[in-house]
PAMARKOL-91374 format. One record per residue (C-alpha): residue number from 0; residue in one letter; x, y, z. Coordinates in nm, 2 decimals. Layout:
BEGIN
- seq | type | xx | yy | zz
- NUM | a | X | Y | Z
...
//
This chain:
BEGIN
- seq | type | xx | yy | zz
- 0 | m | 5.85 | 5.06 | -1.12
- 1 | e | 5.80 | 5.11 | -1.49
- 2 | e | 6.05 | 4.82 | -1.58
- 3 | l | 5.81 | 4.59 | -1.38
- 4 | l | 5.49 | 4.71 | -1.55
- 5 | p | 5.55 | 4.48 | -1.87
- 6 | a | 5.55 | 4.17 | -1.67
- 7 | y | 5.17 | 4.21 | -1.62
- 8 | n | 5.12 | 4.22 | -1.98
- 9 | d | 5.33 | 3.89 | -2.06
- 10 | p | 5.11 | 3.62 | -2.17
- 11 | l | 5.28 | 3.37 | -1.96
- 12 | f | 5.19 | 3.57 | -1.65
- 13 | s | 4.83 | 3.59 | -1.75
- 14 | i | 4.82 | 3.22 | -1.80
- 15 | l | 4.99 | 3.16 | -1.47
- 16 | l | 4.74 | 3.39 | -1.30
- 17 | i | 4.44 | 3.21 | -1.43
- 18 | v | 4.60 | 2.87 | -1.34
- 19 | i | 4.64 | 3.00 | -0.99
- 20 | i | 4.28 | 3.14 | -0.97
- 21 | s | 4.14 | 2.82 | -1.10
- 22 | l | 4.32 | 2.61 | -0.87
- 23 | i | 4.22 | 2.82 | -0.58
- 24 | i | 3.85 | 2.80 | -0.70
- 25 | a | 3.91 | 2.41 | -0.74
- 26 | i | 4.04 | 2.38 | -0.39
- 27 | a | 3.77 | 2.59 | -0.25
- 28 | t | 3.49 | 2.41 | -0.44
- 29 | y | 3.63 | 2.07 | -0.33
- 30 | g | 3.66 | 2.20 | 0.04
- 31 | w | 3.29 | 2.32 | 0.02
- 32 | s | 3.16 | 2.00 | -0.12
- 33 | v | 3.35 | 1.80 | 0.15
- 34 | y | 3.23 | 2.03 | 0.42
- 35 | k | 2.85 | 1.99 | 0.27
- 36 | q | 2.90 | 1.63 | 0.25
- 37 | q | 3.02 | 1.60 | 0.59
- 38 | k | 2.71 | 1.83 | 0.71
- 39 | e | 2.49 | 1.60 | 0.52
- 40 | q | 2.61 | 1.30 | 0.67
- 41 | g | 2.58 | 1.47 | 1.02
- 42 | s | 2.22 | 1.57 | 0.95
- 43 | l | 2.15 | 1.23 | 0.82
- 44 | l | 2.30 | 1.06 | 1.13
- 45 | k | 2.12 | 1.30 | 1.35
- 46 | f | 1.79 | 1.22 | 1.16
- 47 | l | 1.83 | 0.83 | 1.21
- 48 | d | 1.92 | 0.88 | 1.58
- 49 | k | 1.54 | 0.95 | 1.62
- 50 | f | 1.46 | 0.59 | 1.51
- 51 | d | 1.72 | 0.43 | 1.73
- 52 | s | 1.53 | 0.20 | 1.96
- 53 | t | 1.62 | 0.00 | 2.27
- 54 | e | 1.34 | -0.26 | 2.15
- 55 | c | 1.55 | -0.38 | 1.87
- 56 | a | 1.67 | -0.74 | 1.96
- 57 | l | 1.99 | -0.71 | 1.74
- 58 | d | 2.28 | -0.52 | 1.92
- 59 | t | 2.47 | -0.36 | 1.62
- 60 | t | 2.67 | -0.09 | 1.84
- 61 | d | 2.99 | -0.25 | 1.83
- 62 | m | 2.96 | -0.45 | 1.53
- 63 | p | 3.24 | -0.35 | 1.28
- 64 | f | 3.13 | -0.30 | 0.92
- 65 | e | 3.29 | -0.44 | 0.61
- 66 | q | 3.16 | -0.40 | 0.23
- 67 | h | 3.11 | -0.77 | 0.19
- 68 | m | 2.85 | -0.76 | 0.47
- 69 | f | 2.61 | -0.53 | 0.27
- 70 | r | 2.43 | -0.80 | 0.07
- 71 | p | 2.41 | -1.06 | 0.33
- 72 | l | 2.26 | -0.80 | 0.57
- 73 | t | 2.01 | -0.68 | 0.33
- 74 | l | 1.87 | -1.03 | 0.27
- 75 | l | 1.87 | -1.09 | 0.63
- 76 | a | 1.66 | -0.77 | 0.70
- 77 | k | 1.41 | -0.85 | 0.42
- 78 | a | 1.38 | -1.20 | 0.57
- 79 | f | 1.32 | -1.06 | 0.90
- 80 | e | 1.05 | -0.82 | 0.75
- 81 | n | 0.89 | -1.11 | 0.57
- 82 | s | 0.84 | -1.31 | 0.88
- 83 | g | 0.71 | -1.02 | 1.07
- 84 | e | 1.02 | -0.95 | 1.29
- 85 | y | 1.00 | -0.58 | 1.20
- 86 | h | 1.24 | -0.48 | 1.50
- 87 | k | 1.50 | -0.68 | 1.37
- 88 | s | 1.48 | -0.58 | 1.02
- 89 | i | 1.46 | -0.21 | 1.14
- 90 | s | 1.79 | -0.24 | 1.34
- 91 | i | 1.97 | -0.38 | 1.03
- 92 | y | 1.87 | -0.12 | 0.79
- 93 | l | 1.97 | 0.16 | 1.03
- 94 | y | 2.30 | 0.00 | 1.09
- 95 | l | 2.36 | -0.03 | 0.71
- 96 | i | 2.25 | 0.31 | 0.63
- 97 | k | 2.49 | 0.47 | 0.90
- 98 | n | 2.77 | 0.26 | 0.76
- 99 | i | 2.78 | 0.26 | 0.39
- 100 | s | 2.92 | 0.56 | 0.21
- 101 | n | 2.72 | 0.56 | -0.13
- 102 | d | 2.43 | 0.79 | -0.13
- 103 | l | 2.21 | 0.62 | -0.37
- 104 | g | 2.25 | 0.32 | -0.16
- 105 | k | 2.15 | 0.52 | 0.13
- 106 | l | 1.83 | 0.64 | -0.01
- 107 | e | 1.75 | 0.29 | -0.14
- 108 | l | 1.78 | 0.15 | 0.22
- 109 | m | 1.58 | 0.43 | 0.37
- 110 | e | 1.30 | 0.35 | 0.15
- 111 | r | 1.32 | 0.00 | 0.27
- 112 | l | 1.33 | 0.12 | 0.62
- 113 | g | 1.02 | 0.34 | 0.53
- 114 | n | 0.84 | 0.02 | 0.40
- 115 | t | 0.91 | -0.19 | 0.69
- 116 | y | 0.79 | 0.10 | 0.94
- 117 | l | 0.47 | 0.11 | 0.71
- 118 | h | 0.41 | -0.27 | 0.73
- 119 | a | 0.49 | -0.27 | 1.10
- 120 | g | 0.22 | 0.01 | 1.14
- 121 | f | 0.45 | 0.29 | 1.25
- 122 | l | 0.30 | 0.53 | 1.01
- 123 | e | 0.45 | 0.87 | 1.18
- 124 | r | 0.80 | 0.71 | 1.15
- 125 | a | 0.73 | 0.59 | 0.79
- 126 | k | 0.61 | 0.94 | 0.69
- 127 | s | 0.93 | 1.10 | 0.84
- 128 | i | 1.15 | 0.85 | 0.63
- 129 | y | 0.95 | 0.93 | 0.31
- 130 | v | 0.95 | 1.29 | 0.36
- 131 | e | 1.34 | 1.29 | 0.43
- 132 | i | 1.39 | 1.09 | 0.11
- 133 | l | 1.19 | 1.32 | -0.10
- 134 | r | 1.38 | 1.61 | 0.04
- 135 | k | 1.68 | 1.47 | -0.12
- 136 | k | 1.53 | 1.33 | -0.43
- 137 | p | 1.19 | 1.47 | -0.52
- 138 | r | 1.14 | 1.28 | -0.85
- 139 | n | 1.08 | 0.96 | -0.67
- 140 | a | 0.74 | 0.81 | -0.77
- 141 | n | 0.77 | 0.51 | -0.57
- 142 | v | 0.82 | 0.70 | -0.26
- 143 | l | 0.54 | 0.93 | -0.35
- 144 | y | 0.31 | 0.64 | -0.39
- 145 | e | 0.42 | 0.52 | -0.05
- 146 | l | 0.38 | 0.86 | 0.12
- 147 | g | 0.03 | 0.87 | -0.01
- 148 | v | -0.04 | 0.52 | 0.14
- 149 | v | 0.07 | 0.65 | 0.48
- 150 | y | -0.14 | 0.97 | 0.47
- 151 | e | -0.44 | 0.72 | 0.35
- 152 | m | -0.39 | 0.49 | 0.65
- 153 | m | -0.38 | 0.80 | 0.87
- 154 | h | -0.72 | 0.90 | 0.73
- 155 | q | -0.56 | 1.22 | 0.60
- 156 | y | -0.72 | 1.21 | 0.28
- 157 | e | -0.66 | 1.57 | 0.15
- 158 | k | -0.30 | 1.50 | 0.22
- 159 | a | -0.29 | 1.19 | 0.03
- 160 | k | -0.45 | 1.36 | -0.26
- 161 | e | -0.17 | 1.64 | -0.26
- 162 | v | 0.08 | 1.34 | -0.36
- 163 | i | -0.12 | 1.28 | -0.68
- 164 | e | -0.01 | 1.61 | -0.85
- 165 | p | 0.36 | 1.55 | -0.85
- 166 | l | 0.29 | 1.19 | -0.95
- 167 | e | 0.11 | 1.33 | -1.25
- 168 | l | 0.40 | 1.56 | -1.33
- 169 | l | 0.62 | 1.25 | -1.35
- 170 | g | 0.38 | 1.09 | -1.59
- 171 | e | 0.21 | 0.84 | -1.36
- 172 | d | -0.16 | 0.74 | -1.44
- 173 | t | -0.35 | 0.82 | -1.11
- 174 | y | -0.70 | 0.78 | -1.23
- 175 | n | -0.78 | 0.49 | -1.03
- 176 | l | -0.59 | 0.63 | -0.71
- 177 | k | -0.79 | 0.95 | -0.73
- 178 | k | -1.14 | 0.75 | -0.76
- 179 | f | -1.02 | 0.52 | -0.47
- 180 | l | -0.94 | 0.81 | -0.24
- 181 | e | -1.26 | 0.96 | -0.34
- 182 | l | -1.44 | 0.65 | -0.23
- 183 | l | -1.24 | 0.66 | 0.12
- 184 | q | -1.37 | 1.02 | 0.17
- 185 | i | -1.72 | 0.95 | 0.09
- 186 | t | -1.74 | 0.65 | 0.33
- 187 | s | -1.56 | 0.81 | 0.62
- 188 | n | -1.73 | 1.14 | 0.59
- 189 | k | -1.96 | 1.15 | 0.92
- 190 | a | -2.11 | 1.49 | 0.82
- 191 | l | -2.24 | 1.37 | 0.50
- 192 | a | -2.62 | 1.26 | 0.50
- 193 | t | -2.68 | 0.91 | 0.43
- 194 | e | -2.90 | 1.00 | 0.11
- 195 | d | -2.62 | 1.21 | -0.02
- 196 | k | -2.36 | 0.92 | 0.04
- 197 | l | -2.59 | 0.68 | -0.14
- 198 | e | -2.60 | 0.91 | -0.43
- 199 | k | -2.23 | 0.97 | -0.44
- 200 | l | -2.16 | 0.61 | -0.42
- 201 | k | -2.39 | 0.51 | -0.70
- 202 | q | -2.23 | 0.79 | -0.92
- 203 | l | -1.89 | 0.69 | -0.84
- 204 | l | -1.97 | 0.32 | -0.95
- 205 | d | -2.09 | 0.44 | -1.28
- 206 | e | -1.75 | 0.64 | -1.33
- 207 | e | -1.52 | 0.36 | -1.19
- 208 | p | -1.66 | 0.00 | -1.22
- 209 | t | -1.35 | -0.15 | -1.06
- 210 | l | -1.47 | -0.02 | -0.73
- 211 | y | -1.76 | -0.26 | -0.73
- 212 | r | -1.70 | -0.45 | -0.44
- 213 | q | -1.61 | -0.19 | -0.22
- 214 | i | -1.93 | 0.02 | -0.31
- 215 | v | -2.15 | -0.29 | -0.28
- 216 | s | -2.00 | -0.34 | 0.07
- 217 | a | -2.05 | 0.03 | 0.16
- 218 | l | -2.42 | 0.02 | 0.03
- 219 | l | -2.50 | -0.27 | 0.24
- 220 | r | -2.39 | -0.09 | 0.55
- 221 | l | -2.59 | 0.20 | 0.46
- 222 | d | -2.92 | 0.09 | 0.28
- 223 | t | -2.99 | -0.27 | 0.21
- 224 | y | -3.25 | -0.19 | -0.05
- 225 | v | -3.04 | 0.03 | -0.25
- 226 | a | -2.75 | -0.21 | -0.23
- 227 | w | -2.96 | -0.49 | -0.40
- 228 | q | -3.05 | -0.25 | -0.66
- 229 | i | -2.70 | -0.22 | -0.78
- 230 | i | -2.59 | -0.59 | -0.73
- 231 | d | -2.48 | -0.70 | -1.08
- 232 | t | -2.58 | -1.10 | -1.12
- 233 | e | -2.28 | -1.10 | -1.37
- 234 | r | -2.05 | -1.01 | -1.11
- 235 | i | -2.15 | -1.23 | -0.82
- 236 | k | -1.81 | -1.40 | -0.82
- 237 | e | -1.65 | -1.08 | -0.70
- 238 | i | -1.88 | -1.05 | -0.39
- 239 | l | -1.94 | -1.41 | -0.32
- 240 | d | -1.81 | -1.39 | 0.02
- 241 | i | -2.01 | -1.08 | 0.11
- 242 | l | -2.34 | -1.25 | -0.04
- 243 | w | -2.24 | -1.57 | 0.15
- 244 | f | -2.22 | -1.40 | 0.50
- 245 | l | -2.52 | -1.17 | 0.48
- 246 | p | -2.76 | -1.25 | 0.76
- 247 | n | -3.13 | -1.33 | 0.67
- 248 | s | -3.23 | -0.96 | 0.77
- 249 | q | -3.05 | -0.83 | 0.48
- 250 | l | -3.18 | -1.04 | 0.20
- 251 | d | -3.41 | -0.92 | -0.07
- 252 | l | -3.61 | -1.23 | -0.14
- 253 | d | -3.79 | -1.09 | -0.44
- 254 | i | -3.47 | -1.02 | -0.62
- 255 | i | -3.30 | -1.34 | -0.51
- 256 | a | -3.61 | -1.55 | -0.62
- 257 | s | -3.60 | -1.38 | -0.97
- 258 | n | -3.23 | -1.49 | -1.03
- 259 | k | -3.12 | -1.86 | -1.06
- 260 | q | -2.77 | -1.79 | -0.94
- 261 | l | -2.88 | -1.60 | -0.63
- 262 | s | -3.13 | -1.85 | -0.56
- 263 | t | -2.88 | -2.14 | -0.59
- 264 | l | -2.63 | -1.96 | -0.37
- 265 | y | -2.91 | -1.92 | -0.09
- 266 | y | -3.05 | -2.27 | -0.12
- 267 | a | -2.69 | -2.38 | -0.07
- 268 | k | -2.64 | -2.16 | 0.23
- 269 | g | -2.98 | -2.31 | 0.38
- 270 | y | -3.18 | -1.98 | 0.35
- 271 | l | -3.42 | -2.10 | 0.09
- 272 | q | -3.60 | -2.46 | 0.09
- 273 | k | -3.68 | -2.47 | -0.27
- 274 | p | -3.40 | -2.68 | -0.45
- 275 | t | -3.21 | -2.47 | -0.74
- 276 | i | -2.89 | -2.58 | -0.88
- 277 | q | -2.79 | -2.35 | -1.17
- 278 | s | -2.55 | -2.08 | -1.03
- 279 | g | -2.25 | -2.15 | -1.28
- 280 | i | -2.03 | -2.14 | -0.98
- 281 | f | -1.90 | -2.50 | -0.92
- 282 | s | -1.84 | -2.48 | -0.54
- 283 | i | -2.18 | -2.32 | -0.51
- 284 | d | -2.36 | -2.59 | -0.73
- 285 | m | -2.18 | -2.87 | -0.54
- 286 | i | -2.32 | -2.75 | -0.21
- 287 | a | -2.67 | -2.72 | -0.35
- 288 | t | -2.64 | -3.07 | -0.48
- 289 | a | -2.51 | -3.20 | -0.16
- 290 | r | -2.79 | -3.03 | 0.03
- 291 | e | -3.06 | -3.16 | -0.22
- 292 | n | -2.92 | -3.51 | -0.13
- 293 | g | -2.95 | -3.47 | 0.25
- 294 | f | -2.60 | -3.36 | 0.33
- 295 | e | -2.64 | -3.03 | 0.49
- 296 | d | -2.28 | -2.99 | 0.67
- 297 | a | -2.10 | -2.83 | 0.36
- 298 | e | -1.95 | -2.47 | 0.42
- 299 | l | -1.76 | -2.23 | 0.20
- 300 | l | -1.42 | -2.10 | 0.31
- 301 | f | -1.28 | -1.79 | 0.16
- 302 | s | -0.92 | -1.67 | 0.09
- 303 | y | -0.81 | -1.34 | -0.08
- 304 | l | -0.56 | -1.34 | -0.36
- 305 | c | -0.36 | -1.02 | -0.46
- 306 | k | -0.38 | -1.02 | -0.86
- 307 | k | -0.06 | -0.82 | -0.87
- 308 | c | 0.18 | -0.99 | -0.62
- 309 | k | -0.01 | -1.32 | -0.62
- 310 | q | 0.01 | -1.33 | -0.23
- 311 | s | -0.28 | -1.49 | -0.05
- 312 | f | -0.46 | -1.37 | 0.28
- 313 | p | -0.72 | -1.51 | 0.51
- 314 | v | -0.91 | -1.19 | 0.53
- 315 | s | -1.04 | -0.94 | 0.27
- 316 | f | -0.85 | -0.63 | 0.18
- 317 | t | -0.89 | -0.29 | 0.00
- 318 | r | -0.52 | -0.26 | -0.04
- 319 | c | -0.29 | -0.55 | -0.07
- 320 | p | -0.12 | -0.59 | 0.27
- 321 | n | 0.19 | -0.70 | 0.07
- 322 | c | 0.23 | -0.48 | -0.23
- 323 | m | 0.00 | -0.21 | -0.15
- 324 | a | -0.19 | -0.23 | -0.49
- 325 | i | -0.56 | -0.12 | -0.49
- 326 | n | -0.86 | -0.30 | -0.66
- 327 | s | -0.64 | -0.63 | -0.69
- 328 | v | -0.83 | -0.86 | -0.45
- 329 | e | -0.97 | -1.18 | -0.62
- 330 | v | -1.20 | -1.40 | -0.39
- 331 | e | -1.12 | -1.77 | -0.39
- 332 | e | -1.36 | -2.02 | -0.23
- 333 | q | -1.33 | -2.39 | -0.12
- 334 | i | -1.58 | -2.64 | 0.01
- 335 | a | -1.52 | -2.76 | 0.37
- 336 | k | -1.73 | -2.93 | 0.66
- 337 | s | -1.93 | -2.66 | 0.84
- 338 | s | -1.86 | -2.58 | 1.20
- 339 | p | -2.11 | -2.44 | 1.43
- 340 | k | -2.29 | -2.14 | 1.26
- 341 | t | -2.22 | -1.80 | 1.38
- 342 | d | -2.39 | -1.57 | 1.11
- 343 | y | -2.09 | -1.33 | 1.13
- 344 | s | -2.10 | -1.08 | 0.86
- 345 | l | -1.80 | -0.94 | 0.65
- 346 | l | -1.95 | -0.61 | 0.64
//
């Protein structure tokens, strides 16, 4: 026994022992990582199974996957989404997520899937997708923004505000977003007295002038007199459609008569009889000139451009339906022959 003891003090034996232990640790670590990856994959597949739907028009059940199919299928999914065929886009994204092996690729596709659910109006599904992505990658600013949009659309404004703190920790400027959510909370709060809403809205406009269009619209629904007091004649172009579609009952004739731009606008509209052609807005002046010369069939048609993504829409928005930007609407008008009058209001 004593003759065997020196072997334990042999440097070669110590090195061999260290190598063996390191090898055991490496094998165990590798085995654990494989097990964890398989478990994560199984967890993801189980998670995605919740979103499988028989409503999808594309049957991908027996479709064999090959790597070269990835790009064409993602382009096809995006094309389906852009054309409003969300069910087809969703089925392709689910198919790709289940078949690709790249983890970052999976997360990117999951974000696209969440966006598709968001645009399609499946808010609960979009929320589930975004929460799952953030569980795996918490420092994803885009997904945090998108989750906030979902909460906002679900009228869960306190939840939407909770997303702001992690965004600020990531260095994002959230001032405009905070003010926008504040506006939504004020206007949606049924327990708040009208007088308190009016004061809060006027204060918010002082703090954040970019909310001018939304606040004017909200004030016109609450108190016409107060709304006309804050209408800025230098910013008429921003609310031209709102002013154009106002019914007679909501006009403040004293303010209108004292301002050449407003007088021209409502002369062109046909509400005033005294000719005025000094608005500085080409389309309004053209209609007013035509009216003065006996042509009364001119009308304004409006479209709404997102200043961020440059997409145009036939109806106004507070968030761009395409890129979800706030305070990005730009009113565009064009002259057309009038159809039978309806006096519908945009408010």
